[in-house]
PLY file of the C-alpha trace (Angstrom):
ply
format ascii 1.0
element vertex 65
property float x
property float y
property float z
element edge 64
property int vertex1
property int vertex2
end_header
118.52 34.31 108.63
121.32 36.84 108.33
123.50 38.88 110.66
124.60 42.46 110.34
127.95 43.32 111.81
128.35 46.86 113.08
131.89 48.05 113.63
132.87 51.35 115.16
135.89 53.00 113.69
138.92 53.63 115.84
138.41 57.40 115.38
134.89 57.21 116.82
136.01 55.33 119.91
138.99 57.57 120.54
137.31 60.91 119.87
136.62 63.16 122.84
133.60 65.39 123.24
134.07 69.10 123.83
132.42 71.43 126.32
129.82 73.75 124.81
131.12 76.78 126.73
134.93 76.47 126.96
135.46 74.05 124.04
137.88 71.89 126.09
137.88 68.10 125.82
135.57 66.52 128.40
136.35 63.33 130.32
133.17 63.32 132.40
130.33 65.37 130.97
127.33 67.09 132.51
123.99 67.83 130.85
122.89 71.47 131.18
119.54 72.36 132.77
116.76 73.24 130.31
116.48 76.80 131.62
120.13 77.46 130.71
119.19 77.16 127.01
122.46 75.44 126.06
122.81 72.65 123.52
125.49 70.04 124.08
127.46 68.96 127.10
129.45 70.81 129.77
132.66 70.10 131.62
132.59 70.09 135.42
134.03 73.61 135.76
131.51 75.19 133.37
128.63 73.25 134.93
129.60 74.52 138.40
129.87 78.10 137.10
126.43 77.86 135.47
124.97 76.52 138.73
126.37 79.43 140.74
125.26 81.98 138.10
121.67 80.70 137.87
121.25 79.64 141.49
123.09 82.14 143.72
123.96 81.29 147.29
125.98 78.59 149.01
126.22 75.23 147.29
127.06 72.57 149.83
127.90 69.02 148.79
126.05 66.33 150.71
126.95 62.74 151.52
130.67 63.47 151.83
132.49 61.23 154.23
0 1
1 2
2 3
3 4
4 5
5 6
6 7
7 8
8 9
9 10
10 11
11 12
12 13
13 14
14 15
15 16
16 17
17 18
18 19
19 20
20 21
21 22
22 23
23 24
24 25
25 26
26 27
27 28
28 29
29 30
30 31
31 32
32 33
33 34
34 35
35 36
36 37
37 38
38 39
39 40
40 41
41 42
42 43
43 44
44 45
45 46
46 47
47 48
48 49
49 50
50 51
51 52
52 53
53 54
54 55
55 56
56 57
57 58
58 59
59 60
60 61
61 62
62 63
63 64
Protein backbone atom coordinates (compact mmCIF):
# COMPACT_ATOMS: atom_id res chain seq x y z
CA UNK A 1 0.00 0.00 0.00
CA UNK A 2 1.27 3.48 -0.80
CA UNK A 3 -0.01 7.04 -0.56
CA UNK A 4 0.37 9.86 -3.02
CA UNK A 5 0.52 13.32 -1.58
CA UNK A 6 -0.82 16.09 -3.78
CA UNK A 7 0.19 19.60 -2.84
CA UNK A 8 -1.08 22.75 -4.47
CA UNK A 9 1.42 25.51 -4.87
CA UNK A 10 0.84 28.82 -3.16
CA UNK A 11 0.59 30.50 -6.59
CA UNK A 12 -2.28 28.21 -7.63
CA UNK A 13 -4.27 28.92 -4.49
CA UNK A 14 -3.71 32.66 -4.63
CA UNK A 15 -4.27 33.15 -8.35
CA UNK A 16 -7.46 34.88 -9.44
CA UNK A 17 -9.44 34.06 -12.54
CA UNK A 18 -10.17 36.77 -15.08
CA UNK A 19 -13.39 37.69 -16.86
CA UNK A 20 -13.52 36.63 -20.51
CA UNK A 21 -14.96 39.98 -21.63
CA UNK A 22 -13.37 42.71 -19.48
CA UNK A 23 -10.28 40.78 -18.31
CA UNK A 24 -10.73 41.96 -14.69
CA UNK A 25 -10.07 39.66 -11.75
CA UNK A 26 -13.21 37.81 -10.68
CA UNK A 27 -14.19 37.14 -7.06
CA UNK A 28 -17.49 35.41 -7.85
CA UNK A 29 -17.75 34.04 -11.35
CA UNK A 30 -20.69 33.29 -13.64
CA UNK A 31 -20.85 30.70 -16.42
CA UNK A 32 -22.06 32.12 -19.75
CA UNK A 33 -25.10 30.64 -21.51
CA UNK A 34 -24.31 28.30 -24.42
CA UNK A 35 -25.99 30.59 -26.95
CA UNK A 36 -23.58 33.42 -26.05
CA UNK A 37 -20.73 31.37 -27.56
CA UNK A 38 -18.19 32.51 -24.95
CA UNK A 39 -15.48 30.34 -23.45
CA UNK A 40 -14.45 30.99 -19.87
CA UNK A 41 -16.08 32.78 -16.99
CA UNK A 42 -17.72 36.18 -16.57
CA UNK A 43 -17.80 38.75 -13.80
CA UNK A 44 -21.18 39.89 -12.49
CA UNK A 45 -21.21 43.13 -14.50
CA UNK A 46 -20.45 41.43 -17.83
CA UNK A 47 -22.93 38.63 -17.10
CA UNK A 48 -25.68 41.19 -16.42
CA UNK A 49 -24.81 43.08 -19.62
CA UNK A 50 -24.93 39.86 -21.67
CA UNK A 51 -28.32 39.01 -20.14
CA UNK A 52 -29.78 42.38 -21.09
CA UNK A 53 -28.25 42.22 -24.61
CA UNK A 54 -29.55 38.72 -25.38
CA UNK A 55 -32.82 38.92 -23.45
CA UNK A 56 -34.22 42.47 -23.78
CA UNK A 57 -36.87 43.74 -21.42
CA UNK A 58 -37.15 44.21 -17.67
CA UNK A 59 -35.14 41.88 -15.47
CA UNK A 60 -36.69 41.75 -12.03
CA UNK A 61 -34.99 39.97 -9.15
CA UNK A 62 -37.22 37.61 -7.20
CA UNK A 63 -37.12 36.44 -3.59
CA UNK A 64 -35.77 39.75 -2.29
CA UNK A 65 -36.79 40.55 1.23
